[in-house]
BAKOLTOR-198167 format. One record per residue (C-alpha): x, y, z. Coordinates in steps of 0.25 Angstrom, whole numbers, plus 2048, in hexadecimal, padded with zeros to 3 digits. Example, Ala and Ser with C-alpha at 12.3 -4.5 7.8 and 13.67 -1.06 7.14 Angstrom:
<atoms>
<atom X="831" Y="7EE" Z="81F"/>
<atom X="837" Y="7FC" Z="81D"/>
</atoms>
This chain:
<atoms>
<atom X="C17" Y="ADB" Z="962"/>
<atom X="C1A" Y="AE8" Z="95C"/>
<atom X="C26" Y="AEB" Z="961"/>
<atom X="C34" Y="AE5" Z="960"/>
<atom X="C38" Y="ADF" Z="96D"/>
<atom X="C45" Y="AE7" Z="96F"/>
<atom X="C3D" Y="AF3" Z="96C"/>
<atom X="C33" Y="AEF" Z="976"/>
<atom X="C3E" Y="AED" Z="981"/>
<atom X="C45" Y="AFA" Z="97E"/>
<atom X="C37" Y="B02" Z="97F"/>
<atom X="C35" Y="AFB" Z="98C"/>
<atom X="C41" Y="B00" Z="992"/>
<atom X="C4B" Y="AF4" Z="98E"/>
<atom X="C5A" Y="AFA" Z="98E"/>
<atom X="C61" Y="AF8" Z="981"/>
<atom X="C6A" Y="AEF" Z="989"/>
<atom X="C5E" Y="AE7" Z="98A"/>
<atom X="C58" Y="AE8" Z="97D"/>
<atom X="C65" Y="AE3" Z="977"/>
<atom X="C68" Y="AD9" Z="981"/>
<atom X="C6B" Y="ACA" Z="97E"/>
<atom X="C5F" Y="AC7" Z="986"/>
<atom X="C56" Y="ACD" Z="97C"/>
<atom X="C5E" Y="AC9" Z="970"/>
<atom X="C5C" Y="ABB" Z="974"/>
<atom X="C4C" Y="ABD" Z="974"/>
<atom X="C4E" Y="AC1" Z="965"/>
<atom X="C57" Y="AB6" Z="962"/>
<atom X="C4E" Y="AAC" Z="967"/>
<atom X="C44" Y="AAF" Z="95E"/>
<atom X="C4D" Y="AB1" Z="951"/>
<atom X="C47" Y="AC0" Z="951"/>
<atom X="C51" Y="AC7" Z="946"/>
<atom X="C49" Y="AC8" Z="939"/>
<atom X="C50" Y="AC3" Z="92D"/>
<atom X="C58" Y="ABA" Z="936"/>
<atom X="C64" Y="AC5" Z="938"/>
<atom X="C6B" Y="AC3" Z="946"/>
<atom X="C6C" Y="ACB" Z="951"/>
<atom X="C78" Y="AD2" Z="94D"/>
<atom X="C73" Y="AD5" Z="940"/>
<atom X="C6D" Y="AE4" Z="93D"/>
<atom X="C5F" Y="ADF" Z="941"/>
<atom X="C55" Y="AE3" Z="94B"/>
<atom X="C4F" Y="AD6" Z="952"/>
<atom X="C3F" Y="AD4" Z="951"/>
<atom X="C37" Y="ACE" Z="95C"/>
<atom X="C2A" Y="AD4" Z="960"/>
<atom X="C2A" Y="AD8" Z="96F"/>
<atom X="C1C" Y="AD4" Z="972"/>
<atom X="C20" Y="AC5" Z="96D"/>
<atom X="C2C" Y="AC5" Z="975"/>
<atom X="C27" Y="ACB" Z="981"/>
<atom X="C1C" Y="AC1" Z="981"/>
<atom X="C24" Y="AB6" Z="980"/>
<atom X="C2F" Y="AB9" Z="98A"/>
<atom X="C26" Y="AB9" Z="996"/>
<atom X="C22" Y="AAA" Z="992"/>
<atom X="C31" Y="AA6" Z="991"/>
<atom X="C36" Y="AAD" Z="99D"/>
<atom X="C2A" Y="AAA" Z="9A7"/>
<atom X="C23" Y="A9E" Z="99F"/>
<atom X="C2D" Y="A93" Z="99D"/>
<atom X="C2C" Y="A86" Z="9A4"/>
<atom X="C3A" Y="A80" Z="9A9"/>
<atom X="C43" Y="A87" Z="9A1"/>
<atom X="C44" Y="A93" Z="999"/>
<atom X="C48" Y="A8C" Z="98D"/>
<atom X="C48" Y="A7D" Z="989"/>
<atom X="C53" Y="A76" Z="981"/>
<atom X="C4D" Y="A6B" Z="978"/>
<atom X="C54" Y="A5D" Z="978"/>
<atom X="C54" Y="A5C" Z="96A"/>
<atom X="C4F" Y="A63" Z="95D"/>
<atom X="C42" Y="A69" Z="95C"/>
<atom X="C3D" Y="A5F" Z="953"/>
<atom X="C41" Y="A54" Z="95D"/>
<atom X="C3C" Y="A5B" Z="96A"/>
<atom X="C30" Y="A63" Z="964"/>
<atom X="C2A" Y="A5E" Z="958"/>
<atom X="C2C" Y="A4F" Z="959"/>
<atom X="C25" Y="A4E" Z="967"/>
<atom X="C19" Y="A56" Z="960"/>
<atom X="C1A" Y="A4E" Z="953"/>
<atom X="C19" Y="A40" Z="95B"/>
<atom X="C0F" Y="A45" Z="964"/>
<atom X="C06" Y="A49" Z="958"/>
<atom X="C09" Y="A3D" Z="951"/>
<atom X="C04" Y="A35" Z="95B"/>
<atom X="BF7" Y="A3C" Z="95D"/>
<atom X="BF5" Y="A3A" Z="94D"/>
<atom X="BF9" Y="A46" Z="946"/>
<atom X="BFE" Y="A43" Z="938"/>
<atom X="C0C" Y="A48" Z="933"/>
<atom X="C0F" Y="A4A" Z="925"/>
<atom X="C1F" Y="A4D" Z="923"/>
<atom X="C24" Y="A52" Z="917"/>
<atom X="C17" Y="A5A" Z="913"/>
<atom X="C1A" Y="A69" Z="910"/>
<atom X="C0F" Y="A74" Z="910"/>
<atom X="C10" Y="A7C" Z="904"/>
<atom X="C03" Y="A84" Z="905"/>
<atom X="BF7" Y="A87" Z="90D"/>
<atom X="BEA" Y="A8B" Z="904"/>
<atom X="BDF" Y="A94" Z="909"/>
<atom X="BD2" Y="A99" Z="905"/>
<atom X="BCB" Y="AA4" Z="90D"/>
<atom X="BCD" Y="AA0" Z="91C"/>
<atom X="BD1" Y="A93" Z="91A"/>
<atom X="BDC" Y="A8A" Z="917"/>
<atom X="BD8" Y="A81" Z="90C"/>
<atom X="BE4" Y="A77" Z="909"/>
<atom X="BF2" Y="A75" Z="90C"/>
<atom X="BFC" Y="A71" Z="902"/>
<atom X="C06" Y="A67" Z="906"/>
<atom X="C13" Y="A61" Z="8FE"/>
<atom X="C19" Y="A54" Z="903"/>
<atom X="C28" Y="A54" Z="901"/>
<atom X="C2A" Y="A46" Z="901"/>
<atom X="C23" Y="A37" Z="901"/>
<atom X="C25" Y="A2E" Z="90C"/>
<atom X="C28" Y="A1F" Z="90B"/>
<atom X="C21" Y="A1D" Z="91A"/>
<atom X="C13" Y="A1F" Z="91E"/>
<atom X="C17" Y="A29" Z="929"/>
<atom X="C24" Y="A31" Z="929"/>
<atom X="C2B" Y="A30" Z="937"/>
<atom X="C33" Y="A3C" Z="939"/>
<atom X="C3C" Y="A37" Z="945"/>
<atom X="C49" Y="A32" Z="948"/>
<atom X="C48" Y="A2A" Z="956"/>
<atom X="C54" Y="A2E" Z="95E"/>
<atom X="C5A" Y="A28" Z="96B"/>
<atom X="C5D" Y="A32" Z="975"/>
<atom X="C64" Y="A30" Z="982"/>
<atom X="C5A" Y="A31" Z="98E"/>
<atom X="C4E" Y="A2D" Z="985"/>
<atom X="C49" Y="A1E" Z="985"/>
<atom X="C42" Y="A1F" Z="978"/>
<atom X="C48" Y="A26" Z="96B"/>
<atom X="C43" Y="A35" Z="968"/>
<atom X="C3F" Y="A3A" Z="95B"/>
<atom X="C48" Y="A42" Z="954"/>
<atom X="C44" Y="A4B" Z="949"/>
<atom X="C4E" Y="A4A" Z="93E"/>
<atom X="C54" Y="A55" Z="935"/>
<atom X="C51" Y="A4E" Z="929"/>
<atom X="C45" Y="A44" Z="923"/>
<atom X="C45" Y="A36" Z="926"/>
<atom X="C49" Y="A33" Z="917"/>
<atom X="C45" Y="A24" Z="919"/>
<atom X="C37" Y="A27" Z="91A"/>
<atom X="C37" Y="A30" Z="90D"/>
<atom X="C35" Y="A2A" Z="8FF"/>
<atom X="C3E" Y="A35" Z="8FA"/>
<atom X="C48" Y="A34" Z="906"/>
<atom X="C54" Y="A31" Z="8FE"/>
<atom X="C52" Y="A3E" Z="8F4"/>
<atom X="C4D" Y="A47" Z="901"/>
<atom X="C5B" Y="A46" Z="908"/>
<atom X="C61" Y="A53" Z="904"/>
<atom X="C54" Y="A5B" Z="904"/>
<atom X="C4E" Y="A63" Z="910"/>
<atom X="C3F" Y="A61" Z="910"/>
<atom X="C3D" Y="A6B" Z="91A"/>
<atom X="C44" Y="A76" Z="913"/>
<atom X="C3A" Y="A80" Z="90C"/>
<atom X="C45" Y="A81" Z="900"/>
<atom X="C47" Y="A72" Z="8FE"/>
<atom X="C48" Y="A6E" Z="8F0"/>
<atom X="C42" Y="A60" Z="8F2"/>
<atom X="C36" Y="A5E" Z="8E9"/>
<atom X="C2A" Y="A59" Z="8F1"/>
<atom X="C26" Y="A4B" Z="8ED"/>
<atom X="C19" Y="A49" Z="8F4"/>
<atom X="C0C" Y="A4C" Z="8EF"/>
<atom X="C06" Y="A59" Z="8F3"/>
<atom X="BFB" Y="A59" Z="8FC"/>
<atom X="BF0" Y="A63" Z="8FF"/>
<atom X="BE9" Y="A63" Z="90C"/>
<atom X="BDB" Y="A69" Z="90B"/>
<atom X="BD2" Y="A6F" Z="915"/>
<atom X="BC6" Y="A67" Z="91A"/>
<atom X="BCC" Y="A5A" Z="914"/>
<atom X="BDA" Y="A5A" Z="91A"/>
<atom X="BD9" Y="A63" Z="924"/>
<atom X="BCF" Y="A6C" Z="92D"/>
<atom X="BDA" Y="A75" Z="933"/>
<atom X="BE8" Y="A77" Z="930"/>
<atom X="BF4" Y="A7C" Z="939"/>
<atom X="BFE" Y="A84" Z="933"/>
<atom X="C0B" Y="A82" Z="93B"/>
<atom X="C15" Y="A86" Z="92F"/>
<atom X="C1D" Y="A91" Z="933"/>
<atom X="C1A" Y="A9F" Z="92E"/>
<atom X="C27" Y="AA0" Z="925"/>
<atom X="C1F" Y="A96" Z="91C"/>
<atom X="C13" Y="A9E" Z="91A"/>
<atom X="C17" Y="AA6" Z="90E"/>
<atom X="C18" Y="A99" Z="906"/>
<atom X="C0E" Y="A90" Z="90B"/>
<atom X="C03" Y="A99" Z="911"/>
<atom X="C03" Y="AA4" Z="905"/>
<atom X="BF5" Y="AA3" Z="902"/>
<atom X="BF1" Y="AA5" Z="912"/>
<atom X="BFA" Y="AB3" Z="912"/>
<atom X="BF4" Y="AB8" Z="905"/>
<atom X="BE6" Y="AB5" Z="90A"/>
<atom X="BE7" Y="ABA" Z="919"/>
<atom X="BED" Y="AC7" Z="91E"/>
<atom X="BF1" Y="AC2" Z="92B"/>
<atom X="BF9" Y="AB7" Z="925"/>
<atom X="C00" Y="AC2" Z="91C"/>
<atom X="C04" Y="ACA" Z="929"/>
<atom X="C08" Y="ABE" Z="930"/>
<atom X="C12" Y="ABB" Z="925"/>
<atom X="C17" Y="AC9" Z="923"/>
<atom X="C1A" Y="ACD" Z="931"/>
<atom X="C1D" Y="ABF" Z="93A"/>
<atom X="C2C" Y="ABD" Z="935"/>
<atom X="C34" Y="AB1" Z="935"/>
<atom X="C43" Y="AAE" Z="935"/>
<atom X="C4D" Y="AA5" Z="931"/>
<atom X="C55" Y="A9D" Z="93C"/>
<atom X="C62" Y="A95" Z="93C"/>
<atom X="C69" Y="A8D" Z="945"/>
<atom X="C76" Y="A85" Z="948"/>
<atom X="C7A" Y="A7A" Z="952"/>
<atom X="C88" Y="A76" Z="955"/>
<atom X="C8C" Y="A69" Z="95C"/>
<atom X="C9A" Y="A6E" Z="962"/>
<atom X="CA6" Y="A65" Z="966"/>
<atom X="CA9" Y="A6E" Z="973"/>
<atom X="CA0" Y="A71" Z="97E"/>
<atom X="C9A" Y="A7F" Z="980"/>
<atom X="CA3" Y="A80" Z="98D"/>
<atom X="CAE" Y="A7D" Z="982"/>
<atom X="CAA" Y="A87" Z="979"/>
<atom X="CAA" Y="A92" Z="984"/>
<atom X="C9B" Y="A92" Z="987"/>
<atom X="C98" Y="A8E" Z="995"/>
<atom X="C89" Y="A90" Z="997"/>
<atom X="C82" Y="A82" Z="996"/>
<atom X="C75" Y="A80" Z="98E"/>
<atom X="C75" Y="A8F" Z="98A"/>
<atom X="C6C" Y="A94" Z="97F"/>
<atom X="C72" Y="AA2" Z="97B"/>
<atom X="C6D" Y="AAD" Z="971"/>
<atom X="C72" Y="ABB" Z="96D"/>
<atom X="C81" Y="AB7" Z="96F"/>
<atom X="C85" Y="ABD" Z="962"/>
<atom X="C7F" Y="AC4" Z="956"/>
<atom X="C7E" Y="AB7" Z="94E"/>
<atom X="C72" Y="AB1" Z="946"/>
<atom X="C75" Y="AA4" Z="94F"/>
<atom X="C75" Y="AAC" Z="95C"/>
<atom X="C6D" Y="AA2" Z="964"/>
<atom X="C73" Y="A96" Z="969"/>
<atom X="C6F" Y="A8A" Z="974"/>
<atom X="C79" Y="A7F" Z="979"/>
<atom X="C72" Y="A73" Z="976"/>
<atom X="C7D" Y="A6A" Z="97B"/>
<atom X="C74" Y="A61" Z="982"/>
<atom X="C6E" Y="A5B" Z="976"/>
<atom X="C7C" Y="A54" Z="973"/>
<atom X="C79" Y="A48" Z="97C"/>
<atom X="C6C" Y="A45" Z="974"/>
<atom X="C73" Y="A47" Z="967"/>
<atom X="C7D" Y="A3D" Z="96A"/>
<atom X="C8A" Y="A44" Z="967"/>
<atom X="C96" Y="A3F" Z="96D"/>
<atom X="C99" Y="A48" Z="97A"/>
<atom X="CA8" Y="A49" Z="976"/>
<atom X="CA4" Y="A4E" Z="968"/>
<atom X="C99" Y="A59" Z="96A"/>
<atom X="C99" Y="A60" Z="978"/>
<atom X="C8F" Y="A6D" Z="974"/>
<atom X="C84" Y="A6F" Z="96B"/>
<atom X="C80" Y="A7E" Z="967"/>
<atom X="C73" Y="A82" Z="95F"/>
<atom X="C72" Y="A90" Z="959"/>
<atom X="C66" Y="A97" Z="953"/>
<atom X="C63" Y="AA4" Z="94E"/>
<atom X="C5C" Y="AAD" Z="942"/>
<atom X="C60" Y="AAA" Z="934"/>
<atom X="C61" Y="AB6" Z="92B"/>
<atom X="C58" Y="AB5" Z="91E"/>
<atom X="C4B" Y="AB9" Z="918"/>
<atom X="C3F" Y="ABD" Z="91F"/>
<atom X="C36" Y="AB3" Z="918"/>
<atom X="C3C" Y="AA5" Z="912"/>
<atom X="C3F" Y="AA5" Z="904"/>
<atom X="C37" Y="A9D" Z="8FA"/>
<atom X="C39" Y="A8D" Z="8F9"/>
<atom X="C3F" Y="A91" Z="8EB"/>
<atom X="C4C" Y="A96" Z="8F1"/>
<atom X="C52" Y="A89" Z="8F4"/>
<atom X="C60" Y="A8F" Z="8F6"/>
<atom X="C5B" Y="A96" Z="903"/>
<atom X="C5E" Y="A8A" Z="90C"/>
<atom X="C6D" Y="A8A" Z="906"/>
<atom X="C6E" Y="A98" Z="909"/>
<atom X="C69" Y="A98" Z="916"/>
<atom X="C73" Y="A8C" Z="919"/>
<atom X="C7F" Y="A94" Z="916"/>
<atom X="C79" Y="AA0" Z="91E"/>
<atom X="C77" Y="A97" Z="92A"/>
<atom X="C86" Y="A91" Z="928"/>
<atom X="C8B" Y="AA0" Z="927"/>
<atom X="C84" Y="AA4" Z="934"/>
<atom X="C89" Y="A97" Z="93C"/>
<atom X="C97" Y="A9A" Z="937"/>
<atom X="C96" Y="AA9" Z="93C"/>
<atom X="C91" Y="AA4" Z="948"/>
<atom X="C9C" Y="A99" Z="94A"/>
<atom X="CA8" Y="AA3" Z="946"/>
<atom X="CA5" Y="AB0" Z="94B"/>
<atom X="C9B" Y="AAF" Z="956"/>
<atom X="C9A" Y="AA2" Z="95D"/>
<atom X="CA6" Y="AA6" Z="967"/>
<atom X="C9D" Y="AB0" Z="96E"/>
<atom X="C96" Y="AA2" Z="974"/>
<atom X="CA2" Y="A98" Z="972"/>
<atom X="CAF" Y="AA1" Z="974"/>
<atom X="CB7" Y="A93" Z="973"/>
<atom X="CB0" Y="A8F" Z="966"/>
<atom X="CBB" Y="A8B" Z="95D"/>
<atom X="CB4" Y="A89" Z="94F"/>
<atom X="CAD" Y="A7E" Z="948"/>
<atom X="CB6" Y="A73" Z="94B"/>
<atom X="CAF" Y="A73" Z="959"/>
<atom X="CA0" Y="A70" Z="952"/>
<atom X="C9E" Y="A62" Z="950"/>
<atom X="C90" Y="A63" Z="949"/>
<atom X="C88" Y="A6E" Z="945"/>
<atom X="C79" Y="A71" Z="93F"/>
<atom X="C75" Y="A7D" Z="939"/>
<atom X="C67" Y="A80" Z="936"/>
<atom X="C60" Y="A8C" Z="92E"/>
<atom X="C51" Y="A8D" Z="92F"/>
<atom X="C4C" Y="A94" Z="922"/>
<atom X="C40" Y="A8D" Z="91D"/>
<atom X="C32" Y="A95" Z="91E"/>
<atom X="C2C" Y="A8C" Z="929"/>
<atom X="C3A" Y="A8C" Z="931"/>
<atom X="C3B" Y="A9B" Z="933"/>
<atom X="C3A" Y="A9F" Z="940"/>
<atom X="C2D" Y="AA9" Z="942"/>
<atom X="C32" Y="AB6" Z="949"/>
<atom X="C2A" Y="ABF" Z="953"/>
<atom X="C2D" Y="ACD" Z="94C"/>
<atom X="C27" Y="ADA" Z="951"/>
<atom X="C19" Y="ADB" Z="94D"/>
<atom X="C16" Y="ACD" Z="948"/>
<atom X="C0E" Y="AC6" Z="953"/>
<atom X="C02" Y="ACE" Z="94F"/>
<atom X="C02" Y="AC7" Z="941"/>
<atom X="C04" Y="AB9" Z="946"/>
<atom X="BF8" Y="AB0" Z="945"/>
<atom X="BF2" Y="AA8" Z="94F"/>
<atom X="BF1" Y="A98" Z="94E"/>
<atom X="BE2" Y="A99" Z="94C"/>
<atom X="BE1" Y="AA6" Z="944"/>
<atom X="BE8" Y="AA2" Z="936"/>
<atom X="BDC" Y="AA9" Z="92E"/>
<atom X="BD8" Y="A9C" Z="929"/>
<atom X="BCE" Y="A94" Z="930"/>
<atom X="BD4" Y="A86" Z="92F"/>
<atom X="BE3" Y="A8A" Z="931"/>
<atom X="BEA" Y="A8B" Z="93E"/>
<atom X="BF7" Y="A91" Z="941"/>
<atom X="C03" Y="A8B" Z="949"/>
<atom X="C12" Y="A8F" Z="94B"/>
<atom X="C19" Y="A99" Z="951"/>
<atom X="C16" Y="AA4" Z="947"/>
<atom X="C08" Y="AA4" Z="94C"/>
<atom X="C03" Y="AAF" Z="956"/>
<atom X="C03" Y="AA6" Z="963"/>
<atom X="C08" Y="AA9" Z="971"/>
<atom X="C17" Y="AAB" Z="96E"/>
<atom X="C18" Y="AB0" Z="95F"/>
<atom X="C27" Y="AAB" Z="95F"/>
<atom X="C2E" Y="AA0" Z="958"/>
<atom X="C2D" Y="A95" Z="961"/>
<atom X="C28" Y="A87" Z="964"/>
<atom X="C1F" Y="A8C" Z="970"/>
<atom X="C19" Y="A96" Z="965"/>
<atom X="C16" Y="A8B" Z="95B"/>
<atom X="C11" Y="A82" Z="966"/>
<atom X="C07" Y="A8C" Z="96A"/>
<atom X="C02" Y="A90" Z="95D"/>
<atom X="C00" Y="A81" Z="95A"/>
<atom X="BF7" Y="A80" Z="966"/>
<atom X="BEF" Y="A8C" Z="963"/>
<atom X="BED" Y="A87" Z="954"/>
<atom X="BE8" Y="A7A" Z="95B"/>
<atom X="BE0" Y="A80" Z="966"/>
<atom X="BD9" Y="A88" Z="959"/>
<atom X="BD5" Y="A7B" Z="952"/>
<atom X="BD2" Y="A71" Z="95D"/>
<atom X="BD2" Y="A7A" Z="96A"/>
<atom X="BDD" Y="A72" Z="970"/>
<atom X="BE5" Y="A77" Z="978"/>
<atom X="BDC" Y="A7E" Z="981"/>
<atom X="BE8" Y="A85" Z="987"/>
<atom X="BF5" Y="A8A" Z="981"/>
<atom X="BFF" Y="A8E" Z="98A"/>
<atom X="C07" Y="A9B" Z="988"/>
<atom X="BFC" Y="A9F" Z="97E"/>
<atom X="BF0" Y="AA0" Z="987"/>
<atom X="BF9" Y="AA3" Z="994"/>
<atom X="C02" Y="AAF" Z="990"/>
<atom X="C0B" Y="AB5" Z="99A"/>
<atom X="C09" Y="AC1" Z="990"/>
</atoms>
C-alpha cells in the first residue's frame, strides 16, 4: 500500500519495457489513476498503490466466473439499479425521489439529525421512475431509467424542463418544505451511501469532530471522468478495425483512451441496420480540480462541457485513426452522446499510494448509529467499482443485522 505499482514492479525485477507496457498502462486506465484527471501522455506520474492492485489482480485473473469481463445489455440504470430498486420496493422499502441531503449533524459520537431539501412537489402519491420498453426476445416490457425526470408526475414539471436536478450546480430553487430526520424518532441507524467527494459539503461536522474523517478526506482522492458515445454509419470493419467486440485501452495518450465496441446494443435500441452499423463507447479521466468547486460556481458545468467537447474534437481529428484508419470525419457519425462527471458524488474514487489505511470500514464510522457504504470504504477491493460498493453495503448490513453471515471475496480472499 505504501508503494506505487510501477515502482514496486521495477524493484521486483520488472524490466522498463514491462513497467511501461500497454498491459500495465491499461491497469492504470481501468481505475482512472491520474491525479487531477490528466492523461497518460501528460507530464504526470500515474498513481495507484501496489498493494491494492496486487490484491485485486489475482481475483480478476483467477477468480472470475464465465468470462474475465461481462458487457451489460443496457445502461447501469437499467441493468444494475432497476432490478435492485424493484426487489427492495417489493420488500416494502420506501423510496423518496428528489430529496437532496444537505447536512449531517452529530453530537459527541452519535449522528443526531439529517437535513434534507425536497427539490420538487409531486402530483402523484408515489413517483414512478421508469419507462417500460419493449425489447426483442422478452415477453414483457423491461424497466428503463430515463435520463430526465418524468415531468407529468411533478407539480413544477413544465418549469423544471431545462434544469438538471442531479447537478450540484443547478440554479433550480427547491420548492419542497425542508425535512429534518431525527435519531430516535425517524431512524435508529443511518447508512451513508453518498460518495466521498460530497463530504466536505454535507459532512463538515463529522470531519471537524473526528480526526479519522479528516485523514480520509485528505488522503483518499477523487477525480473527474468523462465519456463519449458514437453511433457510426460504417461498420468497424469499414472503419478499418477488424477485431469484433473489442475493449481497448492505452491506444493513444488521450483523455478518452479506453473504448469498447458496443455494437451488440444496436438491435435492442431499434436503429435501422442500414443507418447505424457500429456503436463505440469511450471513457477516461477529465482534467480538473482535485476537489469539486462549491455549488455557487454555477458556471462550472458550462466550462466542463466546453472542455469535454474539446477533448472529443481532438480525439476525432488527431487521434482516432490509430484505431480506425478508414475514418473520414464526423459525417460518418449518425449520433453522439457526451458526458462529463463533475459533481462531488459523481467523481471517481481513486486508489492512490498510501490511501487505503485512511479509508473507514462500513461499521467503523466513529459514530455509533452511522454505517458507511460505497466503493470509498475500506472493503476487500478498495477500488472504484460496483463489486466494492456491493461488498461495503453487505458489510453495513452485517454490522446492523448480522446478515449476510458470509460475504464472498471479503471473507474468502485469495490474498
